[in-house]
Each structure stands twice: as structure tokens, then as C-alpha cells.
C-alpha positions in Angstrom: -5.0 -23.3 5.3 -2.9 -21.1 2.9 -0.3 -18.9 4.7 -1.0 -15.2 4.1 1.8 -13.3 2.5 2.8 -9.8 3.3 4.8 -8.3 0.3 7.3 -5.6 1.1 8.5 -3.0 -1.4 11.2 -0.4 -0.9 10.2 3.0 -2.3 13.9 3.9 -2.7 13.9 7.7 -2.5 11.0 7.8 0.0 11.6 7.1 3.6 8.7 4.8 4.0 7.9 1.1 3.2 5.1 -0.2 1.1 3.4 -3.5 2.1 0.8 -5.1 0.0 -1.4 -8.2 0.9 -4.3 -10.1 -0.5 -5.7 -10.7 2.9 -8.0 -9.3 5.6 -5.3 -10.2 8.2 -4.0 -7.4 10.4 -0.5 -9.1 10.4 -0.4 -8.3 14.1 2.9 -10.3 14.6 4.6 -7.9 12.1 2.7 -4.6 12.0 1.2 -2.2 14.5 -1.9 -0.2 14.6 -3.8 -2.0 11.8 -7.5 -1.6 11.6 -10.1 -4.4 11.1 -11.0 -5.0 7.5 -14.6 -4.0 6.7 -16.5 -6.8 5.0 -17.9 -4.3 2.4 -14.5 -3.1 1.3 -12.5 -4.5 -1.7 -9.4 -2.9 -0.5 -8.0 -0.7 2.3 -5.0 1.5 2.7 -3.5 2.6 6.0 -0.2 4.0 7.5 1.4 1.6 10.0 4.8 0.5 11.2 7.1 -2.5 11.4 7.0 -3.7 15.1 10.5 -5.0 14.8 12.3 -2.0 13.4 9.8 0.8 14.1 10.0 1.8 10.4 6.9 3.5 9.0 5.2 2.1 6.1 1.9 2.0 4.3 -0.2 -1.1 4.0 -2.6 -1.9 1.2 -4.8 -5.0 1.7 -7.0 -6.4 -1.0 -9.9 -8.6 0.1 -9.2 -11.1 -2.8 -7.2 -11.4 -6.0 -10.5 -10.7 -7.9 -10.7 -7.4 -6.1 -7.2 -6.4 -7.6 -8.8 -4.7 -10.6 -7.3 -1.7 -12.5 -9.9 0.5 -10.7 -9.1 -0.7 -7.1 -5.3 -0.8 -7.7 -5.4 2.8 -9.1 -7.6 4.0 -6.3 -5.3 2.5 -3.6 -2.1 3.7 -5.3 -3.5 7.2 -5.2 -4.2 7.0 -1.5 -0.7 5.7 -0.8 0.9 8.4 -2.9 -1.1 11.1 -1.1 -0.1 9.6 2.2 3.5 9.6 1.3 3.4 13.1 0.1 1.7 14.0 3.4 4.5 12.1 5.4 7.3 13.9 3.6 5.4 17.3 3.8 5.3 17.6 0.0 2.4 19.1 -1.9 0.7 17.7 -5.1 1.6 20.5 -7.6 -0.9 20.8 -10.4 1.6 22.7 -12.5 4.3 19.9 -12.1 2.5 16.5 -11.6 5.3 14.2 -12.7 6.6 13.2 -9.3 3.2 12.4 -8.0 2.2 10.6 -11.2 5.4 8.6 -11.3 4.9 7.5 -7.7 1.3 6.4 -8.3 2.5 4.3 -11.3 5.3 2.7 -9.3 2.8 1.7 -6.5 0.4 0.4 -9.0 3.1 -1.6 -10.6 3.9 -3.1 -7.2 0.3 -4.1 -6.7 0.3 -5.6 -10.2 3.3 -7.8 -9.3 1.4 -9.1 -6.3 -1.6 -9.7 -8.4 0.5 -11.7 -10.9 2.3 -13.6 -8.1 5.7 -12.3 -9.1 
């Protein structure tokens, strides 16, 4: 059986980790408070924490590589960016969207690296 991989990304200026997996696993040995994966979902995003360090992070799980489409990656990246903005108590500003848009693009790029196996 193939070992499931949890990819970790440092979001540099944001005080939160990003984890991405192509798996329905809850990674219970590493992460806390992760929900079961619905069989009808292509991907799920949720806030969790590293059990070893207590560091808060956001986990994106894709059901399969074929579910890592532009549509699903964009959808999940937006959820993550909204959760990060909520965590740091920032607001999405419709007059100045650059910070939010950049963050969405960075998260989508992380997902794409996982998709490509980089």
C-alpha cells in the first residue's frame, strides 16, 4: 500500500501552516481535530493543528489526483485564504483586493506543486 503524504507549506508572513494531501486520511498521528472525509466530496478544507507543536494550520485534502482540477484547487484556495483572513482578523477589502488575491494564488500554486509531485 502506498504511504500517504502530508505536504507542509510555510505561508511566510502568515502565522499559520498549510498542509495539503491527496488522501482521505485524517493523519491522526500528526494532526488534531480532523473530520472524516465525505465520500461525495472531491476536496475538503479545515482548520486543524500540529499535535507535536500545537501550531495552527489549515489542511486541504483532495480525494484523488484527478480531483485536483483548476476548479477544485481554486475553490479550496479561496476557502483557505478566507480562513487565514479570519484567523488574523483581517477583512477582505473590495477596494483593495491584492493581498487576498495574492494569497489565493500562492495557495493554488502550493496545490499545483502537490498535483505535479514537486
